[in-house]
C-alpha positions as a Markdown table, in Angstrom:
| # | Residue | x | y | z |
|---|---|---|---|---|
| 1 | Met | -7.1 | 10.2 | 5.1 |
| 2 | Ser | -7.9 | 6.6 | 6.0 |
| 3 | Glu | -8.3 | 5.5 | 9.5 |
| 4 | Gly | -7.5 | 2.2 | 11.1 |
| 5 | Phe | -4.5 | 0.0 | 10.8 |
| 6 | Ile | -2.7 | -2.4 | 8.5 |
| 7 | Thr | -1.0 | -5.7 | 9.3 |
| 8 | Val | 2.8 | -5.8 | 8.9 |
| 9 | His | 4.4 | -9.2 | 9.4 |
| 10 | Arg | 7.7 | -9.5 | 11.2 |
| 11 | Gln | 9.0 | -11.4 | 8.2 |
| 12 | Met | 9.4 | -8.0 | 6.6 |
| 13 | Met | 12.6 | -7.5 | 8.7 |
| 14 | Lys | 14.2 | -10.3 | 6.6 |
| 15 | His | 13.1 | -8.8 | 3.3 |
| 16 | Trp | 15.5 | -6.7 | 1.2 |
| 17 | Ile | 13.3 | -3.6 | 1.5 |
| 18 | Trp | 14.0 | -3.5 | 5.3 |
| 19 | Asp | 17.6 | -2.5 | 4.6 |
| 20 | Glu | 16.6 | 0.4 | 2.2 |
| 21 | Pro | 15.0 | 3.1 | 4.3 |
| 22 | Glu | 13.5 | 5.2 | 1.5 |
| 23 | Ala | 12.2 | 2.1 | -0.3 |
| 24 | Leu | 10.7 | 0.9 | 3.0 |
| 25 | Lys | 9.1 | 4.4 | 3.5 |
| 26 | Phe | 7.6 | 4.2 | 0.0 |
| 27 | Trp | 6.4 | 0.7 | 0.4 |
| 28 | Met | 4.7 | 1.5 | 3.7 |
| 29 | Ala | 3.0 | 4.6 | 2.2 |
| 30 | Leu | 1.6 | 2.4 | -0.6 |
| 31 | Leu | 0.3 | -0.2 | 2.0 |
| 32 | Leu | -1.2 | 2.5 | 4.2 |
| 33 | Glu | -2.9 | 4.3 | 1.4 |
| 34 | Ala | -4.3 | 1.2 | -0.4 |
| 35 | Asn | -8.1 | 0.9 | -0.1 |
| 36 | Trp | -9.2 | -1.6 | 2.6 |
| 37 | Lys | -12.5 | -1.9 | 0.6 |
| 38 | Ala | -13.5 | -1.1 | -2.9 |
| 39 | Lys | -14.9 | 2.4 | -3.4 |
| 40 | Lys | -15.7 | 4.9 | -6.2 |
| 41 | Thr | -13.7 | 8.1 | -6.3 |
| 42 | Met | -13.8 | 11.2 | -8.5 |
| 43 | Phe | -10.5 | 11.9 | -10.2 |
| 44 | Asn | -10.1 | 14.7 | -12.8 |
| 45 | Gly | -13.8 | 14.7 | -13.5 |
| 46 | His | -14.1 | 10.9 | -14.0 |
| 47 | Leu | -15.6 | 8.4 | -11.6 |
| 48 | Ile | -13.2 | 5.6 | -11.0 |
| 49 | Thr | -13.8 | 2.4 | -9.0 |
| 50 | Val | -10.7 | 1.6 | -7.0 |
| 51 | Gly | -10.7 | -1.9 | -5.6 |
| 52 | Arg | -9.5 | -3.3 | -2.3 |
| 53 | Gly | -5.7 | -3.2 | -2.1 |
| 54 | Gln | -5.5 | -0.6 | -4.8 |
| 55 | Leu | -4.7 | 3.1 | -4.9 |
| 56 | Ile | -4.6 | 6.0 | -7.4 |
| 57 | Phe | -1.0 | 7.0 | -7.7 |
| 58 | Gly | 0.9 | 10.0 | -9.0 |
| 59 | Arg | 4.7 | 10.3 | -8.9 |
| 60 | Ile | 4.8 | 14.1 | -8.4 |
| 61 | Lys | 2.3 | 13.9 | -5.5 |
| 62 | Tyr | 4.2 | 11.1 | -3.8 |
| 63 | Ser | 7.6 | 12.6 | -4.4 |
| 64 | Thr | 6.4 | 15.8 | -2.7 |
| 65 | Lys | 4.6 | 14.0 | 0.1 |
| 66 | Leu | 7.4 | 11.6 | 1.0 |
| 67 | Gly | 10.4 | 13.8 | 0.2 |
| 68 | Ile | 11.8 | 11.2 | -2.3 |
| 69 | Thr | 12.9 | 12.3 | -5.8 |
| 70 | Glu | 10.7 | 11.4 | -8.7 |
| 71 | Asn | 13.5 | 9.4 | -10.2 |
| 72 | Lys | 13.8 | 7.3 | -7.1 |
| 73 | Ile | 10.0 | 6.9 | -7.0 |
| 74 | Arg | 10.1 | 5.7 | -10.6 |
| 75 | Arg | 13.0 | 3.3 | -9.8 |
| 76 | Tyr | 11.1 | 1.9 | -6.7 |
| 77 | Leu | 8.0 | 1.4 | -8.8 |
| 78 | Lys | 9.9 | -0.6 | -11.4 |
| 79 | Leu | 11.7 | -2.6 | -8.7 |
| 80 | Leu | 8.4 | -3.4 | -6.8 |
| 81 | Asp | 6.8 | -4.3 | -10.1 |
| 82 | Lys | 9.7 | -6.6 | -11.1 |
| 83 | Glu | 9.6 | -8.2 | -7.6 |
| 84 | Gln | 5.9 | -8.8 | -8.1 |
| 85 | Met | 4.9 | -6.8 | -5.0 |
| 86 | Ile | 2.7 | -4.5 | -7.1 |
| 87 | His | 1.0 | -4.3 | -10.5 |
| 88 | Gln | 0.5 | -1.0 | -12.3 |
| 89 | Gln | -2.3 | 0.0 | -14.6 |
| 90 | Lys | -1.2 | 3.2 | -16.3 |
| 91 | Thr | -3.2 | 5.8 | -18.1 |
| 92 | Asn | -2.1 | 9.1 | -19.4 |
| 93 | Lys | -3.7 | 10.8 | -16.4 |
| 94 | Tyr | -2.9 | 8.5 | -13.4 |
| 95 | Thr | -1.8 | 5.0 | -12.4 |
| 96 | Val | -3.7 | 2.5 | -10.4 |
| 97 | Ile | -1.4 | 0.5 | -8.2 |
| 98 | Ser | -2.5 | -2.9 | -7.0 |
| 99 | Ile | -0.7 | -4.5 | -4.0 |
| 100 | Val | -0.1 | -8.1 | -4.8 |
| 101 | Asn | -1.4 | -10.5 | -2.2 |
| 102 | Tyr | -3.1 | -7.7 | -0.3 |
| 103 | Asp | -5.9 | -9.9 | 0.9 |
| 104 | Gln | -3.4 | -12.5 | 2.1 |
| 105 | Tyr | -1.7 | -10.0 | 4.4 |
| 106 | Gln | -4.6 | -7.7 | 5.2 |
| 107 | Asp | -7.3 | -10.2 | 5.9 |
| 108 | Asn | -9.8 | -8.3 | 8.1 |
| 109 | Asn | -11.2 | -11.6 | 9.3 |
| 110 | Gln | -8.0 | -12.8 | 10.9 |
| 111 | Gln | -8.4 | -15.0 | 13.8 |
| 112 | Ile | -7.3 | -13.3 | 17.0 |
| 113 | Thr | -6.3 | -15.6 | 19.8 |
| 114 | Thr | -6.9 | -14.1 | 23.2 |
| 115 | Lys | -7.8 | -15.5 | 26.5 |
| 116 | Pro | -11.1 | -14.4 | 28.0 |
| 117 | Pro | -10.7 | -11.7 | 30.7 |
| 118 | Thr | -10.2 | -13.1 | 34.1 |
| 119 | Glu | -12.1 | -11.9 | 37.1 |
| 120 | His | -9.1 | -9.9 | 38.2 |
| 121 | Gln | -9.0 | -8.0 | 34.8 |
C-alpha cells in the first residue's frame, strides 16, 4: 500500500459527488490508489508502466474491497468518465484508470506558506 497523503480541495464539498456517499468513497479510493509517480508493475505476468495519476483497476477487486456492488462500480465509472474526471484504457485483462487533472490537484511542488518559527516555538 502507498504511503503519504493526497490533496483534497475544500471545493469538493460543493461538487455533486459530496452528496453521494458511495460515489465519494469510490472517488477517494481512486485518488488514494493512483500512482504519485510513474512505476513499472507486474500484472498477470506482463510488465506494465503505470503513470503518475494512474492505477490498474478491476471491478471485482474494488467491489469486494469497498463493499460496493459491481453494478454500482460500473455505473460510477461511466459517470466519472462522462463527467471527465477519469479516462479509462480497457483491455480484456484489466483497465488503466487515469485521473484527469491529477497533476493540477496533486502537485508535489505546491507552495506552502508558513511563517518561520519564532523564538518561543
